[in-house]
C-alpha positions as CSV (number, residue, x, y, z in Angstrom):
1,M,-2.6,11.1,-20.1
2,S,-3.0,9.2,-16.4
3,S,-2.6,5.3,-16.4
4,A,-2.6,2.2,-14.1
5,S,1.2,1.7,-13.9
6,G,1.9,5.3,-13.7
7,L,-0.2,6.8,-10.9
8,A,1.5,3.2,-9.5
9,T,5.0,4.9,-10.2
10,A,3.7,8.0,-9.1
11,V,2.2,6.7,-4.9
12,R,5.6,4.8,-4.7
13,T,7.5,7.6,-5.7
14,A,5.3,10.4,-3.0
15,I,5.9,7.1,0.0
16,S,9.4,6.8,-1.1
17,A,10.0,10.3,-1.1
18,G,8.4,11.2,2.4
19,S,11.2,8.7,4.5
20,P,8.4,6.3,6.2
21,T,10.5,5.6,9.5
22,G,12.1,1.6,9.2
23,T,13.7,1.9,5.9
24,P,10.8,-0.2,4.2
25,T,11.9,-2.1,0.8
26,I,9.1,0.0,-1.5
27,T,8.3,-1.6,-5.1
28,L,6.1,-1.6,-7.3
29,A,3.8,-5.5,-8.3
30,F,2.1,-6.9,-10.3
31,L,-0.2,-8.5,-7.3
32,P,1.9,-7.9,-4.0
33,I,2.7,-10.9,-3.0
34,F,3.6,-11.0,1.2
35,E,5.7,-14.5,1.3
36,M,8.5,-13.4,3.3
37,D,12.4,-14.6,2.0
38,G,15.6,-14.7,3.6
39,A,16.8,-11.8,1.6
40,N,13.7,-9.5,3.1
41,A,12.8,-11.7,6.5
42,A,14.3,-8.9,8.3
43,G,13.1,-6.2,6.7
44,T,9.9,-3.9,6.1
45,K,8.2,-4.2,2.4
46,I,5.8,-2.1,0.5
47,Q,4.5,-3.7,-2.5
48,V,1.9,-0.9,-4.3
49,Y,0.0,-2.0,-7.6
50,C,-2.6,-1.4,-9.6
51,A,-5.4,-3.0,-8.0
52,S,-8.6,-2.6,-10.8
53,V,-9.7,0.7,-12.9
54,S,-12.6,1.6,-13.5
55,W,-14.3,4.7,-16.4
56,D,-16.9,6.9,-16.4
57,V,-18.7,6.1,-20.3
58,Q,-20.8,9.3,-21.3
59,N,-22.9,8.6,-24.6
60,R,-21.6,4.3,-25.1
61,C,-17.9,6.6,-26.5
62,V,-16.7,9.0,-24.6
63,T,-14.4,7.7,-21.3
64,T,-15.0,11.2,-18.8
65,T,-12.9,10.1,-16.0
66,K,-11.2,6.7,-14.9
67,D,-11.4,5.3,-11.2
68,Y,-8.1,3.8,-9.8
69,V,-7.6,1.5,-7.0
70,I,-3.8,1.9,-6.0
71,G,-2.9,-0.9,-3.4
72,V,-0.4,-0.8,-0.7
73,A,1.1,-3.8,0.9
74,F,2.4,-4.0,4.6
75,S,4.5,-7.0,5.8
76,K,7.5,-7.5,8.1
77,Y,7.8,-10.5,10.2
78,I,7.8,-9.1,13.8
79,A,6.9,-12.6,16.1
80,P,10.7,-12.7,18.5
81,A,12.8,-15.6,19.1
82,S,10.2,-17.0,21.6
83,G,7.7,-17.3,19.6
84,A,5.2,-14.6,20.9
85,V,4.3,-12.0,18.7
86,G,5.1,-8.7,20.2
87,N,2.5,-5.8,21.2
88,S,6.3,-3.5,19.9
89,G,5.8,-5.1,16.6
90,V,2.5,-4.7,16.2
91,T,2.4,-0.7,16.9
92,T,5.9,0.0,14.7
93,M,3.8,-1.2,11.7
94,L,0.6,0.2,12.2
95,D,2.2,3.4,12.6
96,L,4.4,3.6,9.5
97,V,0.5,2.4,8.2
98,E,-0.7,5.7,9.8
99,Q,2.3,7.6,8.4
100,V,2.0,5.9,4.9
101,A,-1.3,7.5,5.3
102,D,-0.1,11.1,5.6
103,I,2.4,10.7,3.0
104,V,-0.2,10.1,0.5
105,A,-2.5,12.1,1.6
106,A,0.1,15.4,2.1
107,A,0.9,14.8,-1.7
108,G,-3.0,14.8,-2.9
109,K,-2.7,14.8,-6.9
110,L,-0.4,12.7,-8.2
111,D,0.2,11.7,-12.1
112,G,-3.3,13.6,-12.9
113,C,-5.3,12.0,-10.5
114,R,-7.2,13.7,-7.3
115,L,-6.5,11.0,-4.0
116,M,-10.9,10.5,-3.1
117,S,-10.2,8.0,-0.3
118,M,-8.6,5.9,1.5
119,E,-9.0,2.8,3.4
120,Q,-8.1,-0.1,5.0
121,P,-10.3,-2.8,5.6
122,Q,-9.1,-4.7,7.9
123,L,-5.3,-3.2,10.5
124,F,-4.0,-6.5,9.9
125,D,-4.5,-10.3,9.4
126,L,-4.6,-11.6,12.9
127,Q,-4.7,-16.3,11.6
128,R,-1.4,-15.0,9.6
129,L,0.0,-12.5,12.4
130,H,-0.8,-16.4,14.9
131,D,0.0,-19.0,12.9
132,S,3.7,-17.7,10.9
133,G,4.4,-14.0,12.8
134,I,4.0,-12.2,9.7
135,Y,1.9,-8.9,9.8
136,E,0.3,-7.7,6.4
137,T,-2.1,-5.2,5.6
138,V,-3.6,-3.4,2.6
139,L,-4.1,-0.1,2.6
140,T,-6.5,1.4,0.1
141,L,-6.3,4.3,-1.8
142,T,-9.0,5.4,-4.6
143,Y,-8.0,7.9,-6.9
144,K,-10.5,10.3,-9.8
145,G,-8.6,11.1,-13.2
146,P,-9.0,13.2,-15.3
């Protein structure tokens, strides 16, 4: 039987096994934290977390299926010393998100759950990128449980 934490762990393991470029730090999180502390400021941070679980209930007492929404949050400080955000840093992160999406899609079924959809509603937070030089986005994965 699948669980939210089991599926999040399986997604993290699949991403790690896919060896995304740039050697990002990939962690599990209860809630993604986008603050870039000194230790992580130079690297790329990927946080995997369970965003929600919904149940399809039949006859008021029998659970037939579960839908899990797993978030994959990306963050990286990309502003050069001059303070101007370079296109190459944004392009590198866009490429990384696509690479991780391909890794997850290739994995398909994880922890007994089938990948149903994947979306990235916002390529990046333009205001955050402009104000602090931090690229951040979330890739949302929806799985159908057994």
